[in-house]
Every structure is written in structure tokens, then in C-alpha cells.
gemmi code that builds the backbone of each chain (N, CA, C; Angstrom):
import gemmi

chains = {
    "A": [
        ("ALA", (11.584, 0.705, -14.541), (10.619, 1.280, -14.643), (9.245, -0.016, -14.946)),
        ("GLN", (8.054, 0.564, -14.395), (7.177, -0.492, -14.374), (6.047, -0.084, -15.553)),
        ("SER", (5.257, -0.822, -16.091), (4.498, -0.651, -16.979), (2.952, -1.598, -17.075)),
        ("VAL", (2.120, -1.222, -17.430), (0.876, -2.208, -17.407), (0.089, -1.961, -18.917)),
        ("ALA", (-0.227, -3.111, -19.526), (-0.851, -2.769, -20.759), (-2.389, -3.685, -20.447)),
        ("GLN", (-3.406, -2.792, -20.796), (-4.782, -3.683, -20.966), (-4.822, -3.478, -22.688)),
        ("PRO", (-4.942, -4.469, -23.195), (-4.979, -4.478, -24.849), (-6.295, -4.181, -25.267)),
        ("GLU", (-7.156, -4.525, -24.710), (-8.565, -4.004, -24.788), (-9.321, -2.982, -24.377)),
        ("ASP", (-9.605, -1.941, -25.244), (-10.327, -0.808, -24.783), (-11.883, -1.112, -24.115)),
        ("GLN", (-12.271, -2.391, -25.008), (-14.014, -2.474, -24.376), (-13.786, -3.972, -24.666)),
        ("VAL", (-14.795, -4.778, -23.964), (-14.727, -6.132, -24.052), (-16.666, -6.327, -23.915)),
        ("ASN", (-17.070, -7.161, -24.682), (-18.410, -7.262, -24.659), (-18.961, -8.673, -24.616)),
        ("VAL", (-19.690, -8.900, -23.501), (-19.918, -10.294, -23.376), (-21.469, -10.644, -23.256)),
        ("ALA", (-22.175, -11.530, -23.252), (-23.373, -11.793, -22.964), (-23.555, -12.054, -21.387)),
        ("GLU", (-24.708, -11.921, -20.628), (-24.938, -12.509, -19.458), (-25.208, -14.029, -19.272)),
        ("GLY", (-24.443, -14.284, -18.305), (-24.220, -15.683, -18.190), (-23.264, -16.387, -18.619)),
        ("ASN", (-22.461, -15.661, -19.841), (-21.133, -16.171, -20.429), (-20.179, -15.876, -19.371)),
        ("PRO", (-18.778, -16.771, -19.895), (-17.757, -16.250, -18.910), (-17.130, -14.913, -19.504)),
        ("LEU", (-16.423, -14.192, -18.753), (-15.717, -13.076, -18.951), (-14.393, -13.150, -18.774)),
        ("THR", (-13.286, -12.353, -19.392), (-11.923, -12.134, -19.503), (-11.694, -10.775, -19.640)),
        ("VAL", (-10.970, -9.950, -18.806), (-10.431, -8.837, -19.037), (-8.900, -8.899, -19.014)),
        ("LYS", (-8.257, -8.917, -19.893), (-6.623, -8.860, -20.193), (-5.781, -7.835, -19.438)),
        ("CYS", (-4.731, -8.011, -19.036), (-3.610, -7.051, -18.549), (-2.238, -7.928, -18.589)),
        ("THR", (-1.576, -7.305, -19.214), (0.073, -7.614, -18.785), (0.861, -6.445, -18.569)),
        ("TYR", (1.730, -6.933, -17.770), (2.832, -5.929, -16.940), (4.317, -5.905, -17.310)),
        ("SER", (5.077, -5.205, -16.894), (6.495, -5.038, -16.885), (6.988, -4.166, -15.814)),
        ("VAL", (7.773, -5.439, -15.155), (8.445, -4.515, -13.585), (9.503, -5.279, -13.314)),
        ("SER", (10.546, -4.528, -12.775), (11.657, -4.924, -12.190), (11.588, -5.719, -10.815)),
        ("GLY", (12.231, -6.791, -10.585), (11.671, -7.528, -9.495), (10.509, -8.435, -9.204)),
        ("ASN", (9.736, -8.692, -8.148), (8.723, -9.120, -8.071), (7.330, -8.446, -7.942)),
        ("PRO", (6.291, -8.763, -8.783), (5.379, -7.726, -8.983), (4.147, -7.971, -7.985)),
        ("TYR", (3.535, -7.018, -7.837), (2.253, -6.972, -6.972), (1.235, -6.475, -7.965)),
        ("LEU", (0.297, -7.158, -8.034), (-0.620, -7.023, -9.173), (-2.265, -6.712, -8.481)),
        ("PHE", (-2.613, -5.906, -8.948), (-4.132, -5.434, -8.492), (-5.223, -5.088, -9.615)),
        ("TRP", (-6.430, -5.414, -9.364), (-7.463, -4.963, -9.896), (-8.482, -4.156, -9.296)),
        ("TYR", (-9.079, -3.173, -10.092), (-9.837, -2.187, -9.480), (-10.979, -2.234, -10.434)),
        ("VAL", (-12.058, -1.687, -9.868), (-13.425, -1.643, -10.742), (-13.867, -0.126, -10.346)),
        ("GLN", (-14.378, 0.322, -11.477), (-14.997, 1.853, -11.433), (-16.546, 1.782, -12.044)),
        ("TYR", (-17.402, 1.920, -11.255), (-19.045, 2.161, -11.803), (-19.220, 3.378, -12.206)),
        ("PRO", (-20.263, 3.812, -12.934), (-20.509, 5.379, -13.472), (-20.234, 6.170, -12.246)),
        ("ASN", (-19.591, 7.230, -12.643), (-19.723, 8.373, -11.547), (-19.246, 8.228, -10.308)),
        ("ARG", (-18.371, 6.899, -10.184), (-17.900, 6.497, -8.656), (-16.375, 6.516, -8.851)),
        ("GLY", (-15.740, 6.543, -7.546), (-14.295, 6.202, -7.412), (-14.158, 4.867, -7.352)),
        ("LEU", (-12.695, 4.473, -7.714), (-12.506, 3.025, -8.152), (-12.495, 2.221, -6.519)),
        ("GLN", (-12.849, 1.097, -7.002), (-12.922, 0.231, -5.708), (-12.032, -1.062, -5.918)),
        ("PHE", (-11.487, -1.525, -4.984), (-10.439, -2.344, -4.691), (-11.221, -3.938, -5.377)),
        ("LEU", (-10.793, -4.830, -6.232), (-11.385, -6.142, -6.470), (-10.613, -7.260, -5.784)),
        ("LEU", (-9.291, -7.238, -6.221), (-8.274, -8.281, -6.014), (-6.847, -7.837, -6.143)),
        ("LYS", (-6.046, -8.894, -5.599), (-4.590, -8.173, -5.713), (-3.829, -9.883, -5.602)),
        ("TYR", (-2.580, -9.709, -6.158), (-1.712, -10.548, -5.998), (-0.534, -10.313, -5.677)),
        ("ILE", (-0.335, -10.893, -4.590), (1.417, -10.552, -3.692), (2.163, -11.812, -4.105)),
        ("THR", (1.610, -12.955, -3.515), (2.552, -14.159, -3.580), (1.732, -15.422, -3.244)),
        ("GLY", (2.189, -16.547, -3.568), (1.526, -17.624, -3.050), (0.747, -18.389, -4.250)),
        ("ASP", (-0.380, -18.897, -4.191), (-1.298, -19.276, -5.280), (-1.576, -18.635, -6.678)),
        ("ASN", (-1.369, -18.994, -7.763), (-1.553, -18.196, -8.786), (-2.904, -17.581, -9.274)),
        ("LEU", (-3.687, -18.368, -8.606), (-5.302, -17.983, -8.779), (-5.758, -17.152, -7.430)),
        ("VAL", (-6.302, -15.773, -7.707), (-6.688, -15.358, -6.710), (-8.062, -14.659, -6.603)),
        ("LYS", (-8.993, -15.063, -5.754), (-10.055, -15.010, -5.592), (-10.623, -13.250, -5.076)),
        ("GLY", (-11.467, -12.870, -5.512), (-11.707, -11.401, -4.964), (-13.163, -11.152, -4.840)),
        ("SER", (-13.801, -10.090, -4.973), (-15.079, -9.493, -4.402), (-15.959, -9.772, -5.485)),
        ("TYR", (-17.228, -10.067, -5.524), (-18.345, -10.167, -6.742), (-17.736, -11.293, -7.407)),
        ("GLY", (-17.331, -12.410, -7.107), (-17.524, -13.548, -7.888), (-16.215, -13.836, -8.935)),
        ("PHE", (-15.430, -12.302, -8.745), (-14.051, -12.301, -9.813), (-12.945, -13.011, -9.027)),
        ("GLU", (-12.220, -13.545, -10.094), (-11.273, -14.192, -9.825), (-9.743, -13.690, -10.992)),
        ("ALA", (-8.442, -13.639, -10.718), (-7.512, -13.411, -11.667), (-6.364, -14.585, -11.526)),
        ("GLU", (-5.829, -14.635, -12.636), (-4.571, -15.829, -12.923), (-3.511, -14.988, -12.864)),
        ("PHE", (-2.412, -15.233, -12.145), (-1.101, -14.634, -12.193), (-0.122, -15.513, -13.141)),
        ("ASN", (0.180, -15.278, -14.115), (1.095, -15.985, -15.030), (2.431, -15.426, -15.331)),
        ("LYS", (3.434, -15.983, -14.404), (4.926, -14.984, -14.440), (5.351, -15.156, -15.895)),
        ("SER", (5.519, -16.425, -16.603), (6.231, -16.768, -17.827), (5.186, -15.742, -18.673)),
        ("GLN", (4.105, -15.625, -18.604), (3.605, -14.509, -19.738), (3.385, -13.094, -19.328)),
        ("THR", (3.957, -13.059, -18.276), (3.826, -11.314, -17.312), (2.500, -11.215, -17.739)),
        ("SER", (1.674, -11.839, -17.515), (-0.185, -11.518, -17.179), (-0.809, -11.874, -15.925)),
        ("PHE", (-1.877, -10.863, -15.898), (-2.858, -11.022, -14.978), (-4.209, -10.684, -15.239)),
        ("HIS", (-4.653, -11.789, -15.856), (-6.281, -11.477, -16.198), (-7.246, -11.451, -15.391)),
        ("LEU", (-8.273, -10.855, -15.347), (-9.298, -10.783, -14.631), (-10.276, -11.814, -15.047)),
        ("LYS", (-10.960, -12.502, -14.490), (-12.113, -13.420, -14.990), (-13.324, -13.728, -14.193)),
        ("LYS", (-14.254, -14.226, -14.670), (-15.434, -14.476, -14.065), (-16.364, -15.308, -14.587)),
        ("PRO", (-16.662, -16.663, -13.933), (-17.493, -17.586, -14.766), (-18.800, -17.360, -15.387)),
        ("SER", (-19.465, -16.338, -14.867), (-20.909, -15.841, -15.361), (-21.017, -14.793, -15.285)),
        ("ALA", (-21.327, -13.701, -16.196), (-21.392, -12.131, -16.243), (-22.698, -11.830, -15.976)),
        ("LEU", (-22.524, -10.976, -15.043), (-23.875, -10.335, -14.759), (-23.969, -8.890, -15.480)),
        ("VAL", (-25.195, -8.506, -15.872), (-25.422, -6.800, -16.468), (-24.831, -6.179, -15.166)),
        ("SER", (-24.847, -6.193, -14.372), (-24.344, -5.752, -13.035), (-22.987, -5.427, -13.031)),
        ("ASP", (-22.272, -6.251, -13.853), (-20.746, -6.359, -13.817), (-20.009, -5.143, -14.877)),
        ("SER", (-21.110, -4.546, -15.670), (-20.587, -3.592, -16.803), (-19.973, -2.646, -15.890)),
        ("ALA", (-18.738, -2.205, -16.080), (-18.035, -0.916, -15.418), (-16.806, -0.971, -16.412)),
        ("LEU", (-15.939, -0.153, -15.750), (-14.574, 0.218, -16.183), (-13.335, -0.569, -15.273)),
        ("TYR", (-12.719, -1.240, -15.699), (-11.751, -1.993, -14.741), (-10.459, -1.722, -15.182)),
        ("PHE", (-9.855, -1.407, -14.008), (-8.104, -1.416, -14.127), (-7.323, -2.333, -13.439)),
        ("CYS", (-6.242, -2.219, -14.254), (-5.095, -3.349, -13.472), (-4.201, -2.296, -13.309)),
        ("ALA", (-3.230, -2.778, -12.212), (-2.357, -1.756, -11.504), (-1.023, -2.791, -10.892)),
        ("VAL", (-0.103, -2.258, -11.078), (1.322, -2.977, -10.502), (2.213, -2.278, -9.886)),
        ("THR", (2.698, -2.901, -8.802), (3.707, -2.180, -8.047), (5.032, -3.007, -8.065)),
        ("SER", (5.939, -2.848, -7.582), (6.966, -3.785, -7.103), (7.808, -3.520, -5.972)),
        ("GLY", (8.546, -4.549, -5.156), (8.915, -4.060, -4.072), (9.561, -2.653, -3.814)),
        ("GLY", (9.014, -1.723, -2.463), (9.715, -0.437, -2.541), (9.036, 0.580, -2.896)),
        ("SER", (7.990, 0.372, -3.848), (7.496, 1.362, -4.834), (6.279, 2.080, -4.078)),
        ("TYR", (6.188, 3.326, -3.920), (5.179, 3.697, -3.069), (3.880, 4.102, -4.590)),
        ("ILE", (4.225, 4.139, -5.606), (3.560, 4.304, -6.580), (3.094, 3.240, -7.575)),
        ("PRO", (1.589, 3.007, -7.471), (1.307, 2.017, -8.392), (1.416, 2.609, -9.889)),
        ("THR", (1.385, 1.571, -10.875), (1.100, 2.135, -12.322), (-0.110, 1.530, -12.934)),
        ("PHE", (-0.674, 2.336, -13.536), (-2.252, 1.914, -13.851), (-2.277, 1.700, -15.221)),
        ("GLY", (-3.115, 0.587, -15.702), (-3.512, 0.572, -17.176), (-4.434, 1.679, -17.620)),
        ("ARG", (-4.721, 1.524, -18.841), (-5.856, 2.484, -19.120), (-7.291, 2.467, -19.054)),
        ("GLY", (-7.565, 1.055, -18.446), (-8.913, 0.744, -18.468), (-9.245, -0.121, -19.607)),
        ("THR", (-10.086, -0.898, -18.923), (-11.135, -1.835, -20.024), (-12.509, -1.363, -19.557)),
        ("SER", (-13.459, -1.200, -20.428), (-14.880, -1.055, -20.567), (-15.485, -2.492, -20.530)),
        ("LEU", (-15.996, -3.098, -19.559), (-16.651, -4.345, -20.063), (-18.434, -3.844, -19.767)),
        ("ILE", (-18.647, -4.364, -21.043), (-20.233, -4.050, -21.219), (-20.893, -5.511, -21.081)),
        ("VAL", (-21.725, -5.874, -20.307), (-22.714, -7.302, -20.416), (-24.036, -7.213, -20.923)),
        ("HIS", (-24.061, -7.753, -21.893), (-25.544, -7.709, -22.635), (-26.238, -8.566, -22.091)),
        ("PRO", (-27.802, -8.118, -21.825), (-28.867, -8.800, -21.349), (-29.109, -10.231, -22.297)),
    ],
    "B": [
        ("ASN", (-16.364, 4.205, 9.573), (-15.524, 4.907, 8.764), (-16.076, 5.446, 7.796)),
        ("ALA", (-15.714, 6.581, 7.211), (-15.985, 7.413, 6.147), (-15.419, 7.182, 4.949)),
        ("GLY", (-14.151, 6.550, 5.184), (-13.279, 6.302, 3.990), (-12.493, 7.605, 3.658)),
        ("VAL", (-12.378, 7.858, 2.320), (-11.756, 8.544, 1.763), (-12.862, 9.632, 1.289)),
        ("THR", (-13.352, 11.054, 1.615), (-13.799, 11.827, 1.070), (-13.107, 13.070, 0.219)),
        ("GLN", (-14.086, 13.377, -0.445), (-13.473, 14.802, -1.349), (-14.564, 15.611, -1.311)),
        ("THR", (-13.886, 17.006, -1.358), (-14.825, 18.253, -1.337), (-14.209, 19.234, -2.223)),
        ("PRO", (-14.886, 19.891, -2.927), (-16.416, 19.348, -3.591), (-16.447, 18.437, -4.330)),
        ("LYS", (-17.818, 17.830, -4.542), (-18.095, 17.192, -5.656), (-18.223, 17.477, -7.046)),
        ("PHE", (-18.532, 18.775, -7.025), (-18.407, 19.454, -8.509), (-18.083, 20.549, -8.349)),
        ("ARG", (-17.535, 21.405, -9.584), (-17.191, 22.830, -9.375), (-17.126, 23.271, -10.898)),
        ("VAL", (-17.295, 24.503, -11.175), (-17.077, 25.038, -12.565), (-16.481, 26.315, -12.116)),
        ("LEU", (-15.242, 26.459, -12.818), (-14.210, 27.726, -12.766), (-14.023, 28.444, -14.130)),
        ("LYS", (-13.965, 29.614, -13.901), (-13.424, 30.184, -15.304), (-11.947, 30.641, -15.178)),
        ("THR", (-11.518, 30.502, -16.588), (-10.049, 30.718, -16.616), (-9.217, 31.509, -15.681)),
        ("GLY", (-8.208, 31.032, -15.168), (-7.479, 32.004, -14.364), (-7.829, 32.155, -12.963)),
        ("GLN", (-9.003, 31.450, -12.816), (-9.542, 31.433, -10.973), (-8.620, 30.266, -10.406)),
        ("SER", (-8.632, 30.475, -8.863), (-7.863, 29.429, -8.417), (-9.154, 28.835, -7.399)),
        ("MET", (-8.647, 27.511, -6.975), (-9.302, 26.706, -6.291), (-8.724, 25.767, -5.477)),
        ("THR", (-9.346, 25.062, -4.510), (-8.560, 24.110, -3.726), (-9.548, 22.940, -3.359)),
        ("LEU", (-8.892, 21.611, -3.808), (-9.633, 20.495, -3.682), (-8.941, 19.777, -2.399)),
        ("LEU", (-10.343, 19.388, -1.508), (-9.921, 18.696, -0.072), (-10.083, 17.098, -0.002)),
        ("CYS", (-8.921, 16.547, 0.129), (-8.943, 14.918, 0.217), (-9.068, 14.719, 1.829)),
        ("ALA", (-9.936, 13.771, 2.032), (-9.672, 13.658, 3.917), (-9.769, 12.003, 4.145)),
        ("GLN", (-8.994, 11.490, 4.678), (-9.089, 10.192, 5.244), (-8.892, 9.716, 6.433)),
        ("ASP", (-9.919, 8.920, 6.938), (-10.098, 8.578, 8.357), (-9.278, 7.345, 8.765)),
        ("MET", (-8.511, 6.494, 8.013), (-8.209, 5.559, 8.054), (-6.406, 5.570, 8.655)),
        ("ASN", (-6.127, 6.277, 8.989), (-4.715, 6.560, 9.534), (-3.820, 6.191, 8.435)),
        ("HIS", (-3.965, 6.519, 7.305), (-2.906, 5.944, 6.013), (-1.860, 6.779, 5.724)),
        ("GLU", (-0.648, 6.483, 5.537), (0.577, 7.164, 5.421), (0.438, 7.794, 4.035)),
        ("TYR", (-0.028, 7.084, 3.080), (0.225, 7.660, 1.300), (-1.008, 8.391, 1.066)),
        ("MET", (-0.836, 9.088, 0.480), (-1.858, 9.887, 0.032), (-1.499, 10.093, -1.689)),
        ("TYR", (-2.532, 10.094, -2.615), (-2.403, 10.459, -3.926), (-3.625, 11.491, -4.409)),
        ("TRP", (-2.984, 12.184, -5.500), (-4.058, 12.962, -6.340), (-3.952, 12.427, -7.935)),
        ("TYR", (-5.166, 11.946, -8.376), (-4.980, 11.713, -9.860), (-5.903, 12.584, -10.828)),
        ("ARG", (-5.848, 12.752, -11.728), (-6.822, 13.288, -12.734), (-7.256, 12.021, -13.812)),
        ("GLN", (-8.576, 11.970, -14.085), (-8.766, 10.853, -15.060), (-9.423, 11.608, -16.223)),
        ("ASP", (-8.957, 11.231, -17.326), (-9.589, 11.977, -18.555), (-10.137, 10.608, -19.743)),
        ("PRO", (-10.906, 10.893, -20.532), (-11.471, 9.901, -21.444), (-10.013, 9.360, -22.280)),
        ("GLY", (-9.946, 8.060, -22.301), (-8.898, 7.379, -23.009), (-7.521, 7.383, -22.391)),
        ("MET", (-7.326, 8.320, -21.225), (-6.375, 8.335, -20.645), (-5.968, 7.630, -19.608)),
        ("GLY", (-6.635, 6.906, -18.898), (-6.793, 6.693, -17.906), (-6.593, 7.031, -16.433)),
        ("LEU", (-5.822, 6.813, -15.623), (-5.558, 7.758, -14.510), (-4.015, 8.220, -14.481)),
        ("ARG", (-3.902, 9.417, -14.179), (-2.445, 10.150, -14.200), (-2.125, 10.712, -12.746)),
        ("LEU", (-1.104, 10.345, -12.353), (-0.787, 10.656, -10.902), (-0.390, 12.431, -11.346)),
        ("ILE", (-0.813, 12.921, -10.286), (-0.682, 14.328, -10.279), (0.755, 14.705, -9.079)),
        ("HIS", (0.069, 14.429, -7.990), (1.235, 14.532, -6.968), (0.934, 13.474, -5.806)),
        ("TYR", (1.762, 13.127, -5.030), (1.664, 12.344, -3.877), (2.478, 12.494, -2.839)),
        ("SER", (1.909, 11.846, -1.636), (2.648, 12.233, -0.279), (2.747, 10.811, 0.457)),
        ("VAL", (4.211, 10.623, 1.021), (4.341, 9.488, 1.799), (4.211, 9.582, 3.258)),
        ("GLY", (3.848, 11.022, 3.932), (3.755, 11.094, 4.936), (3.346, 12.581, 5.390)),
        ("GLU", (2.829, 13.069, 6.593), (2.836, 14.263, 6.800), (3.747, 14.993, 6.791)),
        ("GLY", (3.657, 16.450, 5.847), (4.464, 17.508, 5.521), (5.256, 17.128, 4.408)),
        ("THR", (5.267, 16.052, 3.720), (5.935, 15.422, 2.601), (5.162, 15.594, 1.572)),
        ("THR", (5.501, 15.922, -0.035), (4.921, 15.962, -0.953), (5.863, 15.823, -2.110)),
        ("ALA", (5.511, 15.080, -3.444), (6.295, 14.748, -4.418), (5.367, 15.005, -5.759)),
        ("LYS", (6.088, 15.272, -6.468), (5.388, 15.230, -7.908), (5.452, 13.853, -8.480)),
        ("GLY", (4.193, 13.819, -9.561), (4.037, 12.710, -9.985), (3.873, 13.085, -11.483)),
        ("GLU", (3.314, 12.236, -12.269), (3.461, 12.308, -13.438), (3.025, 13.553, -14.301)),
        ("VAL", (2.021, 14.155, -14.039), (1.473, 15.547, -14.641), (1.144, 16.494, -13.328)),
        ("PRO", (2.361, 17.123, -12.978), (2.394, 18.035, -11.909), (2.225, 19.647, -12.007)),
        ("ASP", (2.228, 19.995, -13.360), (2.421, 21.198, -13.920), (1.073, 21.976, -13.751)),
        ("GLY", (0.809, 22.846, -13.090), (-0.307, 23.775, -13.015), (-1.074, 23.577, -11.709)),
        ("TYR", (-0.369, 22.463, -10.673), (-1.116, 22.018, -9.507), (-0.055, 22.163, -8.181)),
        ("ASN", (-0.604, 22.428, -7.129), (0.466, 22.353, -5.992), (-0.437, 21.752, -4.835)),
        ("VAL", (0.225, 21.078, -3.960), (-0.292, 20.451, -2.988), (0.282, 20.635, -1.502)),
        ("SER", (-0.559, 20.257, -0.497), (0.121, 20.351, 0.921), (-0.504, 19.313, 1.630)),
        ("ARG", (0.194, 18.799, 2.619), (-0.245, 17.673, 3.817), (0.328, 18.207, 4.926)),
        ("LEU", (-0.558, 19.400, 5.534), (-0.197, 19.776, 6.499), (-0.577, 18.684, 8.017)),
        ("LYS", (-1.583, 17.942, 7.840), (-1.795, 17.009, 8.636), (-2.252, 15.730, 7.912)),
        ("LYS", (-1.796, 14.655, 8.742), (-1.782, 13.202, 8.066), (-3.233, 12.892, 7.437)),
        ("GLN", (-4.230, 13.342, 7.842), (-5.527, 12.866, 7.438), (-5.866, 13.895, 6.386)),
        ("ASN", (-5.350, 14.857, 5.789), (-5.880, 15.680, 4.965), (-4.687, 16.042, 3.582)),
        ("PHE", (-5.133, 15.959, 2.539), (-4.557, 15.996, 1.222), (-4.989, 17.105, 0.355)),
        ("LEU", (-4.492, 18.319, 0.132), (-5.013, 19.495, -0.529), (-4.411, 19.621, -1.628)),
        ("LEU", (-5.252, 19.579, -2.902), (-4.915, 19.878, -4.283), (-5.093, 21.162, -4.414)),
        ("GLY", (-3.943, 22.436, -5.032), (-4.527, 23.604, -5.391), (-4.433, 23.787, -6.907)),
        ("LEU", (-5.158, 24.635, -7.464), (-5.226, 25.228, -8.900), (-4.875, 26.571, -8.665)),
        ("GLU", (-3.628, 27.250, -8.902), (-3.420, 28.641, -8.660), (-4.220, 29.405, -10.058)),
        ("SER", (-4.068, 29.021, -10.948), (-4.622, 29.766, -12.384), (-5.099, 28.551, -13.267)),
        ("ALA", (-6.568, 28.660, -13.020), (-7.403, 27.399, -13.443), (-7.250, 27.664, -15.184)),
        ("ALA", (-7.161, 26.663, -16.159), (-6.872, 26.535, -17.639), (-8.053, 25.385, -17.964)),
        ("PRO", (-8.742, 25.762, -19.204), (-9.369, 24.737, -19.595), (-8.825, 23.265, -19.820)),
        ("SER", (-7.560, 23.101, -19.857), (-6.845, 21.617, -20.106), (-7.077, 20.851, -18.476)),
        ("GLN", (-7.142, 21.787, -17.714), (-7.566, 21.135, -16.083), (-8.969, 20.775, -16.075)),
        ("THR", (-9.688, 20.716, -16.865), (-11.031, 20.137, -16.810), (-10.981, 18.509, -16.936)),
        ("SER", (-11.289, 17.988, -15.797), (-11.300, 16.507, -15.410), (-12.162, 16.233, -14.467)),
        ("VAL", (-11.926, 14.805, -13.992), (-12.411, 14.421, -12.916), (-11.073, 14.091, -12.129)),
        ("TYR", (-11.196, 14.193, -10.882), (-9.782, 14.263, -9.756), (-10.208, 13.239, -9.045)),
        ("PHE", (-9.650, 12.346, -8.384), (-9.493, 11.390, -7.561), (-8.393, 11.208, -6.668)),
        ("CYS", (-8.786, 11.501, -5.381), (-7.886, 11.199, -4.243), (-7.924, 9.659, -4.046)),
        ("ALA", (-6.554, 9.283, -3.415), (-6.673, 7.994, -2.725), (-5.244, 8.231, -1.792)),
        ("SER", (-5.471, 6.945, -0.772), (-4.940, 6.871, 0.326), (-4.425, 5.267, 0.321)),
        ("ARG", (-3.463, 5.062, 1.060), (-2.845, 3.660, 1.173), (-2.166, 3.521, 2.441)),
        ("PRO", (-2.280, 2.490, 3.026), (-1.669, 2.413, 4.324), (-0.192, 2.015, 4.038)),
        ("TRP", (0.844, 2.124, 5.134), (2.078, 1.855, 4.827), (2.057, 0.442, 4.806)),
        ("GLY", (3.217, -0.149, 4.116), (3.299, -1.404, 3.969), (4.614, -1.696, 2.968)),
        ("SER", (5.605, -2.312, 3.729), (6.887, -2.552, 2.796), (6.368, -3.446, 1.698)),
        ("GLY", (7.218, -2.931, 0.728), (7.068, -3.438, -0.771), (5.813, -3.100, -1.350)),
        ("GLY", (5.139, -2.190, -0.983), (4.062, -1.575, -1.910), (2.816, -2.712, -2.038)),
        ("HIS", (2.596, -3.310, -1.366), (1.597, -4.687, -1.218), (0.270, -4.262, -1.247)),
        ("ASN", (0.122, -3.109, -0.437), (-1.175, -2.846, 0.097), (-2.150, -2.154, -1.101)),
        ("GLU", (-3.385, -2.538, -0.897), (-4.192, -1.393, -2.057), (-4.578, -0.148, -1.772)),
        ("GLN", (-4.755, 0.629, -2.807), (-5.402, 1.869, -2.589), (-6.880, 1.985, -2.315)),
        ("PHE", (-6.983, 3.064, -1.372), (-8.512, 3.453, -1.116), (-8.861, 4.563, -2.010)),
        ("PHE", (-9.868, 5.101, -2.867), (-10.202, 6.025, -3.676), (-11.449, 6.566, -3.046)),
        ("GLY", (-11.293, 7.989, -3.068), (-12.589, 8.864, -2.939), (-13.739, 8.794, -4.128)),
        ("PRO", (-14.788, 9.676, -3.773), (-15.736, 9.353, -4.935), (-15.313, 10.469, -6.342)),
        ("GLY", (-14.526, 11.271, -6.346), (-14.177, 12.096, -7.109), (-14.496, 13.549, -7.281)),
        ("THR", (-13.734, 14.665, -7.803), (-14.524, 15.623, -8.177), (-14.500, 16.386, -9.476)),
        ("ARG", (-15.513, 16.580, -9.880), (-16.004, 16.922, -11.415), (-15.600, 18.136, -11.579)),
        ("LEU", (-14.358, 18.758, -12.301), (-14.029, 20.184, -12.463), (-14.062, 20.455, -13.628)),
        ("THR", (-15.022, 21.588, -13.751), (-15.017, 22.101, -15.497), (-14.343, 23.400, -15.454)),
        ("VAL", (-13.308, 23.893, -16.356), (-12.829, 25.169, -16.561), (-13.282, 25.560, -17.830)),
        ("LEU", (-14.143, 26.775, -17.591), (-14.493, 27.315, -19.082), (-13.625, 28.535, -19.334)),
    ],
}
model = gemmi.Model(1)
for chain_id, residues in chains.items():
    chain = gemmi.Chain(chain_id)
    for i, (resn, *xyz) in enumerate(residues, 1):
        res = gemmi.Residue()
        res.name, res.seqid = resn, gemmi.SeqId(i, " ")
        for name, pos in zip(("N", "CA", "C"), xyz):
            atom = gemmi.Atom()
            atom.name, atom.element = name, gemmi.Element(name[0])
            atom.pos, atom.b_iso = gemmi.Position(*pos), 0.0
            res.add_atom(atom)
        chain.add_residue(res)
    model.add_chain(chain)
structure = gemmi.Structure()
structure.add_model(model)
structure.setup_entities()
């Protein structure tokens, strides 16, 4: 079985400050990890993914995520937050041969001006 | 490419009525999915399909049926709507790839209210 935990329902950060949205996972075998963003009244959009290789993955809109195998984590980061980054962020995991990603419950990111 | 489209965008039903939600994708993707999103619950998988003519149950299939007669379309049916089915419904597609390493592409959603 595979699972994802996003321990924070909401993250608040001031514009210009660095942000981190946390994600931990549990999976049998090698994980494939994804981050998606959902803006209000929109569908989810793919941000970035980790498949293999470099533990630091860079994605859209200046976001990056760090894969940490020993801590089973895949935290989303951005060096300088923008008000326009305010959205709902979902972490997801699959493993080899799986058709079905498992999603976390989502973290609401609020960036204050 | 239009990507993943959903029809309708909004719908209000009365308890007991039926309706069909249509999802269409123009990316020739093998896999398609239907999710519902409720506050505090994240995304929950209703049904999915790994190819034309095949469907399977997800986490919350009760009260829903699906069909995938054409590769590009994935239909979600509610035979007798209940207030508990009030939700936002998202369709997603994903290209074939061994190991599940491809990302999903999501539609814009259908907001359904059952009175």
C-alpha cells in the first residue's frame, strides 16, 4: 500500500520569504513523487516530479523539491514567495507498475503581502 | 491541443435525478480517472480506466458508473443523485508509461449540487 501525508493544512508566509510545504510518503519499492498546484476554481496543474537521479528537482514557477529517501520526504520549496503563489498544493506518490497515484489531502499556502 | 475538457462546468440536480458528466482528452492518453474533491478530504478516486473498453473501481465508487467506449472519452454517470454526491468532480488523464512515472493532466472540474 502507498500513502502520502501533508502534515500542515495551511502554511502562511510573507511575500519575499522562503516557503516550504511538507510531504512525507510510504510506498513499497521506489517512489515516484509529484507536486501539483490548484488555483481557486481550477483543476490541478503539474508542478514537478521526482523519478530518479538528482535529489533536488526543479519545476515550474520557481518551485523546487528535495527528495530525501532516509526521511521518506519530498518537501516543496521556493526561495522567495509571491502573493500569486497562494493556492492549494497536493503531493502525490506512485510506485513501479502502479496506475493509481495516491494524493495527500492538500496544503493551503497563503502568501501575505 | 485543448487538453482535458469537462462538460458541464456546473449543474444542479434534485435528489433522484440522473446525469452524465463527460470528460474528453485529445492527447491520446491511455489512462483516465474520475475524482471528487470535497473540503478537507483531498481528492478521492471514483473510477479509472487503463484503456478503451476497460474500467475499474476506485476508492469511492458507490452511486457512480462509468464507461469508456472511445479512447478519448470517459463518462461518469449518476443514476440516482443524492445530496452526498454534491462535490466538485475532476477528470484526469495520463499517458502510458511503465512504472507509473508520468504525471496526470486534469480538467477544469464540474461543480455539482444535489438538492
